N, C-alpha and C positions, 0 to 999 in steps of 0.2 A: 323443600330446603329453604331455611331462612338464613340471611346473612346479617351478622352484626359486626360493623366495622369491616375488618378484613378476614374475620373468622366465620366460616360456614358452620351452621348449627343444624344438625339433622333433627327434624321434627316428625311426630307421628300423629298429627292432627288431621281429622276429617275436614271436608268443606264446611261442616257445621261447627267446627272447633272442638269436637270431641276427640279424646285420646283413643286410638285404636292400637292393637298390639300385633300388627303384621310383622312377621319375621321374628317373633319373640316366644314361640311355643317351647323351644328348648329351654329358654331362660326360666319360664314359668315352671316347667316340669322338673328342672334340676335345682334352680336356686330358691324356688318357693316350696313346691311340694316334695322336693327331695330332701328337705331339711325339717327340723322339729316344728318350726312355726307353721308350715303347711300341713304336716301330719296332725298337729294339735287342732288346727282349724277344722279339719275334716272330722276328727274324733269328737270334737265338741258339737258340731252340727248333727252328727249321728245321734247324739243323746238329746240335744235340745229340740230339734225339729219335731220329733213325735210328741213332745210335751207341749209345743206351741202351736201345732197345726192339727186340724181334723183331716187325717189322711184316710180317704175311703176309696182309693183306686180311681179317683176322678181324673179326667184329662188335665194335663198340666202344660203350661207354657214356660219354658226356661229361657229368660231374656239375658243375652250376654253370657251364654253358657260356657264359654272358654273351652277347656279341655274335656268337658263333659262329665266331671265327677258327680255333680249334683243330679244331672239328668240320669245317670246310671243308677244312682241311689234311689231315685224315684221309680225307675223302671223295675228294679229288683223288688219293689213293694207293690207292684201291680198297676202302676200308672202308665197310661199311654202318653208319651212326652213328645213335645215339639221343642227342639233346641234351636235358638237363633243366635248366631255369632257372625259379626262382620269381618273378622280377621281370617284370611284364607288359610294360613297354616294351623291356626287354632282349630278351625272347623275341620280340617283334614284329619288332624290328630283325634278329634272327638269322634269323627265318623269311624276311624280305625278301631278305637277302643270300644265303641258301642255297637259294632257290627253284630247282627243277630239278636239285638234287643228290640224293645218296642219304641225306640227313640228315632224320630225323624229330625235330621239336622239340616237347617237351612241358612243360607248366607244373607241374613237380614239384619240391618241396624234397628234400634228401638223405634226410630222415627217412621219406619216403613210398616210397622205392625198394624196400625189402624186400618190401612188399606188392604194389606196382604193377609193378616190373621186377626180379624176384628173380634172373633169370639162370638158371644161373651164366654169368658173362661172362668171355670169355678176355682181354679188354682193357678196362680202365677208366681214364679220364683224369680227374683232379680237380686243377685248377690254380687257385691263388689263391682257395681256398674255405674251408679249415679255419680260417684266421686270422680269418674273419668269423663264426665259430660260437662260441656260448657254451660248448660242451663238445666241443672238437676231438678229445679222446681217444675219446669215444663215437662221433663221426663216423667216425674211422678204423676202429673196430670194425665199424661198419655196412658200410663199403666192403669190408672183408676178407670179410664174409659173402656178398657178392655175387659174389666171384671164383670162377671155375672152378679146380679143381686145376691147379697150374702156371700159372694166369692171371697176367697182369701188371697192376700198378697204376702209372701214371705220376702221381706226386704232386708238386705244387709248392706250397711254403708261404712265407709272409713270415717273414723271419729276424729273430728277437728280438735276436740279437747285433749284426746290422747296424743295427737301429734304435737300439740303445744307442750304437754307434760313431758313427753319423751325427749323433746329438744332441750328442755331445761335440764333434764337428767344428764344428757350428753354434753352439757356446757355450752350450747349454742345460744347464749343469752342475748346477743345482739339481734340475731334472727327473730327471736321471740319478741323482744321489745319492739322491733319494727314490724311485727306480724307478717314476716316473709316466710310463711310456712308452706303454702301451696306450691306444687310442682309446676313446671312450664311445658311438660310434654316433650322434653328434649331427649334425644338419644334413647338409651334403654333404661333411663331412671324410672323408678316406680313410686315416686311421691305423687299422690293424686293431685289433679288440677283443681278439684272442687271438694276438699274434705268437708264433712257435714256435721252439724250440731243437733243435739236431741231437740232443742226447741224449734229448729227449722222443720224437722220431720213432723212434730206435732202440729205446727201451724199449717204446713202444706197438706197434711192429712185432712185437717178440718176444712180446708178450702175445697177439697175434692170428695167429700162425703164418705171419708174413710174413718173407721174407729180403730184406734190402737188397742189391741186386746192383750198383747204380750210384748215384753221387752227383755233383752238379755245382752250381756257383754261377752264378746268372743276374744279370748286372750287378754284377761284382765290383769295378769301377772307376768306372763312370759316375756313380753317385749320390754319389761323394765329390769329384767335379770342382768347381772353382770356377765354371767356365763350361761350358756344353754344347758339343759340336762346332760349329765355326763354319761348316764347309762340308762337301761330300761327301767330300773327301780326308781330313779329320780324322776324319769318321765311319768311313770304311773302315779307318783305322789303329786307331781305338778298338775296332772290331769284331774286328779281328785280335788285339788284345791280350786282349780279353775271352775269345775262343775259346781262345787259347794257355794262359790261366791258369784257365779255368773249372773244371778238374778237377784242379788242382795245389794241394797244401798249400803255404802256409796260406791261399792266396787264396780258394779256393772257399768257405770257411766264412764269409767276409764278404760273399758275394753278397747283394744285396737280397732275392733269393728263393733258396731251397734246392730243387733238383730231384732227385727220387729215382725210381728204378725199384724197385718191390717185387714179389716173386714169391710167390704162394701155395704153401706147401710141402704135400706130401702129409701126411696124418694120421700123427702119431708120427714124422715125419722129424726128424732132428737135423742142424742146420746152423748154423755160427757166423756171426753177423751181423757185418758189418764197418761 
């Protein structure tokens, strides 16, 4: 708990300054995945991931796996999955929903993985995690060290440019001019503390011997709509548009999330990142 003046402010930051989601499993299940934005995110990943990853049933590490949707998706496709999630109630819900599958769920933060689960891993997924970390650059370096040679990292991050654009659309002009876009990790607000830009991902990938092989935007239109889809037919049309433009310039760059496939290069390999 932090105190500002005479007002107590509840925070959800770890000792490392990362945002954890203890006590928020219900909020994620109801306010996010119980609404069109969460359903759309999962539907888009269902279509994009098979196009962007070579999925051969290889062992997979799901970092910050939350409620377990992605781990379950991988398990259904024949992967033996290790899910890591530091928030107790998130982990409990994941274990309940994934009982009887090939998923092992462990209470580990990203920083503990080099010691506890060093791999090397042929497939790592890390979706909507780096933007909640105090040092996302160091987090990506940690993930790179866990990858096997030629291993794949499926990375999804909250897009800083989309956050700026949506705030302008909402009329929060002073906030944008002052560049006060990042969240503070207070109470149950879900504005990321470290929203990320495409050029940062490219630079950090290069620092860690990772080649960016695929890029996509997730929810390139939905979050700018005045009203959510009113019925199943509107949702179907929106999903079709999202898929059509999710990998096209300039639309993918304004997706609420940026989705990447990064591949670990052999030592001393030279490859141009795109």
